[in-house]
C-alpha positions in Angstrom: -30.7 -45.7 6.8 -33.2 -43.5 5.0 -30.4 -41.2 2.5 -29.4 -42.8 0.0 -26.9 -42.6 -2.9 -28.4 -39.2 -5.3 -30.5 -37.8 -2.7 -31.0 -33.6 -2.2 -29.5 -33.2 1.2 -28.8 -30.1 3.7 -26.3 -30.1 5.9 -27.6 -29.1 10.0 -24.6 -28.2 11.5 -20.9 -27.9 11.2 -18.9 -26.0 8.9 -20.4 -26.3 5.8 -24.0 -26.3 7.8 -26.9 -24.8 5.5 -25.6 -26.0 2.2 -28.1 -27.7 0.1 -26.4 -31.0 -2.3 -26.7 -34.2 -3.5 -25.2 -37.7 -2.1 -22.5 -39.4 -3.3 -22.0 -42.3 -2.1 -23.4 -43.8 1.3 -21.8 -46.1 4.1 -24.9 -47.5 6.3 -22.4 -49.6 8.1 -20.4 -46.3 8.9 -23.5 -44.4 9.2 -21.3 -42.1 7.2 -22.2 -40.3 3.8 -20.5 -38.1 0.8 -21.7 -35.2 0.1 -21.0 -33.0 -3.3 -18.6 -29.7 -2.3 -19.2 -30.2 1.7 -16.0 -31.6 3.7 -13.5 -31.0 1.0 -10.4 -32.1 2.6 -6.9 -31.9 -0.1 -5.0 -35.0 -0.3 -1.6 -35.8 -1.6 -0.6 -38.1 -4.8 2.4 -40.0 -5.8 3.2 -40.0 -9.3 1.6 -43.0 -11.1 1.0 -44.1 -14.4 -2.7 -42.4 -13.9 -1.4 -39.2 -12.6 1.9 -38.9 -13.9 2.2 -35.7 -11.8 1.1 -36.6 -9.0 0.6 -33.5 -6.9 -2.3 -32.2 -4.5 -5.7 -33.0 -5.0 -8.5 -31.7 -3.7 -12.2 -34.5 -2.7 -15.0 -34.8 -0.9 -14.6 -36.3 3.0 -17.6 -38.9 4.1 -19.4 -36.6 6.6 -22.0 -38.5 10.1 -25.2 -39.2 8.1 -27.4 -37.3 11.2 -25.5 -34.0 10.1 -27.5 -34.2 6.9 -31.3 -34.2 6.7 -33.3 -34.7 3.5 -34.3 -31.3 1.8 -37.6 -30.8 0.0 -37.2 -29.1 -3.4 -41.3 -28.5 -3.2 -41.7 -26.7 0.3 -37.8 -25.5 0.3 -37.1 -27.2 3.7 -35.0 -30.2 5.1 -37.6 -33.1 6.9 -37.7 -36.0 8.9 -38.3 -38.9 6.3 -41.0 -41.5 7.1 -42.1 -44.7 5.2 -45.5 -45.7 4.3 -46.3 -49.1 2.9 -49.2 -49.3 0.0 -51.6 -51.7 0.0 -49.7 -53.6 -2.4 -46.5 -54.1 -0.1 -44.5 -51.4 -1.8 -42.5 -49.1 0.5 -42.1 -45.1 -0.3 -40.8 -42.3 1.6 -42.2 -39.3 2.7 -41.3 -35.9 3.9 -43.2 -35.9 7.8 -42.9 -32.5 7.8 -45.4 -32.1 4.3 -46.0 -35.3 3.3 -45.1 -35.0 0.1 -43.2 -37.8 -1.6 -39.5 -38.2 -2.0 -38.6 -39.2 -5.6 -36.3 -41.7 -5.9 -32.6 -40.8 -7.9 -32.2 -42.2 -11.0 -28.8 -44.3 -10.8 
């Protein structure tokens, strides 16, 4: 998967099409991602010690990774991603549209 946690992505299909936001979690085996503020669902919670009142909570649900593209802030456009291997053997991701390198998100 070319998308990692902390990457800036643009939603390219579905109800939230056009939204630019950050990836919160990645599930490579399922080919799904959780994007901040996208695909919001309401979930009913039973009362517990952590949440004594229970109630309805709104949270993000998974969406398919094919519905998002990495977003290049410099070019202000979504782009496909490729890999470049340097002479010292390090791999870096780059935007195919602009050629800019993808900034690695701090964890």
